[in-house]
C-alpha positions in Angstrom: 106.7 64.6 158.7 108.7 65.9 155.8 107.2 67.9 152.9 108.4 70.1 150.1 105.8 72.8 150.9 104.4 74.1 154.2 100.9 73.6 152.9 101.4 69.9 152.1 103.1 69.4 155.5 100.2 71.0 157.3 97.8 68.8 155.4 99.7 65.6 156.4 99.9 66.8 160.0 96.1 67.4 160.1 95.5 64.0 158.7 97.6 62.4 161.4 96.1 64.5 164.2 92.6 63.4 163.1 93.5 59.7 163.7 93.7 58.9 167.4 96.0 55.9 166.7 98.9 58.3 165.8 100.8 61.0 167.6 103.0 63.5 165.9 106.7 63.5 167.0 107.8 67.0 167.7 109.9 68.3 164.8 112.1 71.3 163.9 111.3 73.6 161.0 113.2 71.4 158.6 111.3 68.2 159.4 114.0 66.6 161.6 112.4 65.0 164.6 113.8 65.7 168.1 112.7 62.2 169.2 112.8 59.0 167.1 109.8 58.4 165.0 108.1 55.0 164.4 107.2 56.0 160.9 108.1 59.0 158.7 105.5 60.4 156.3 107.3 62.2 153.5 106.2 64.1 150.5 109.1 64.5 148.1 110.3 64.4 144.5 112.8 61.7 143.6 115.7 64.2 143.4 115.3 65.0 147.1 114.7 61.6 148.4 118.3 61.1 149.7 117.7 64.0 152.1 114.4 62.4 153.3 116.2 59.1 153.9 119.0 60.8 155.9 116.4 62.9 157.9 114.4 59.7 158.7 117.5 58.4 160.6 116.6 54.7 160.0 112.8 55.0 160.6 110.6 53.4 158.0 109.4 55.9 155.4 106.0 56.3 153.7 106.9 58.3 150.6 104.4 60.3 148.7 105.8 61.2 145.3 105.2 61.3 141.5 105.2 58.2 139.3 108.3 56.0 139.7 110.0 53.7 137.3 110.9 50.1 138.2 114.5 51.0 138.9 113.5 54.0 141.0 111.0 51.9 143.0 113.6 49.2 143.6 116.2 51.8 144.7 113.7 53.4 147.1 112.8 50.0 148.7 116.4 49.1 149.1 117.1 52.5 150.8 114.6 52.3 153.6 111.4 53.5 152.0 108.6 51.0 153.0 105.6 52.5 151.2 105.4 54.5 148.0 102.2 56.4 147.3 101.1 58.6 144.4 100.5 62.3 145.3 96.7 61.7 144.7 96.6 58.9 147.3 93.4 59.1 149.5 93.7 59.8 153.2 92.7 56.3 154.1 95.5 54.9 151.8 98.1 57.1 153.5 97.0 56.0 157.0 96.8 52.4 155.9 100.3 52.6 154.6 101.6 54.2 157.8 99.9 51.4 159.8 101.4 48.7 157.6 104.8 50.2 157.8 104.7 50.6 161.6 103.9 46.9 161.7 107.1 46.1 159.7 105.3 45.5 156.4 105.8 47.1 153.0 102.8 48.8 151.2 102.6 49.1 147.5 99.8 50.0 145.1 98.8 47.4 142.5 100.6 49.4 139.8 103.8 49.3 141.7 103.5 45.6 142.2 103.1 45.2 138.5 106.4 47.2 138.1 108.3 45.0 140.4 106.7 41.7 139.4 105.7 41.8 135.7 103.5 39.1 134.4 105.2 36.1 132.8 103.9 37.4 129.4 105.9 40.6 130.0 109.0 38.9 131.3 111.1 37.2 128.6 114.0 35.7 130.4 115.9 35.2 127.1 116.4 39.0 126.9 119.5 40.3 128.5 119.1 42.5 131.6 119.0 46.1 130.6 120.4 48.2 133.4 120.3 51.9 134.1 123.8 53.4 133.8 125.8 53.7 137.0 127.1 57.0 138.0 130.9 57.5 138.4 130.5 57.2 142.2 128.4 54.1 142.0 131.0 52.5 139.7 133.6 53.2 142.5 131.4 51.7 145.1 130.7 48.6 142.9 134.5 48.1 142.5 134.8 48.3 146.3 131.9 45.8 146.7 133.9 43.4 144.4 136.8 43.8 146.9 134.5 42.8 149.7 134.2 46.2 151.4 131.4 46.8 153.9 129.4 50.0 154.0 131.6 51.3 156.8 134.8 50.8 154.8 133.3 52.3 151.7 132.2 55.4 153.6 135.7 55.8 155.1 137.5 55.3 151.8 135.2 57.8 150.0 135.0 60.2 152.9 131.2 60.0 153.0 128.7 59.0 155.7 127.8 55.4 156.2 124.2 56.2 155.4 125.3 57.7 152.0 127.4 54.6 151.3 124.3 52.5 152.0 122.2 54.6 149.6 124.8 54.1 146.8 124.8 50.3 147.4 121.0 50.3 147.3 121.0 52.3 144.1 123.5 49.9 142.5 121.4 46.9 143.5 118.3 48.5 141.9 120.1 49.6 138.7 121.6 46.1 138.2 118.4 44.3 139.2 120.3 42.5 142.0 119.0 41.5 145.4 122.4 40.9 147.0 125.9 42.5 146.8 127.3 39.3 145.4 124.7 39.2 142.7 125.4 42.9 141.9 129.2 42.2 141.6 128.4 39.1 139.4 126.2 41.1 137.1 128.7 44.0 137.1 131.5 41.5 135.9 129.3 39.9 133.2 128.3 43.4 131.9 131.9 44.6 131.9 131.2 47.3 134.6 134.1 46.0 136.7 137.1 43.9 136.1 138.3 41.5 138.8 
């Protein structure tokens, strides 16, 4: 359980305690669990989500946050978040998302599905892909992807954790609208972001 405020955290804990299907993992004051969790419920703004992903230590995440853009939603899903709910989500929606995620599924609201899969009327394939600008670090990582570097090698070369390298790769995929590293490199070359 991770939340920006003690009050929200207490509310989420009470919600979980009320449902006999779930048991809270013991956690320290910062939300880090002393035992591995099956699912992490997290309330966070998008600027702090990297900390949430690191704290979750690979457990699937149900993220409660503000409205997200298409690029942000893709980045979150590539980074280990398996459900994204609005802050006004009902209790039954939060519990349903936790149940779906614990079963290995991804849970999205209809509005989020519309973001990811726009109707054919909204999707004109003749328009060039408009991407969100890559950060300087993401540009470095994209260059290393073009060289065939794996997350472990990227982490070692940039002196960052492997988890952070994975987050950068996920962000690149989302920003370029790619589903694989190869597709990201291909789009990066076509858009002049990297030179091979």
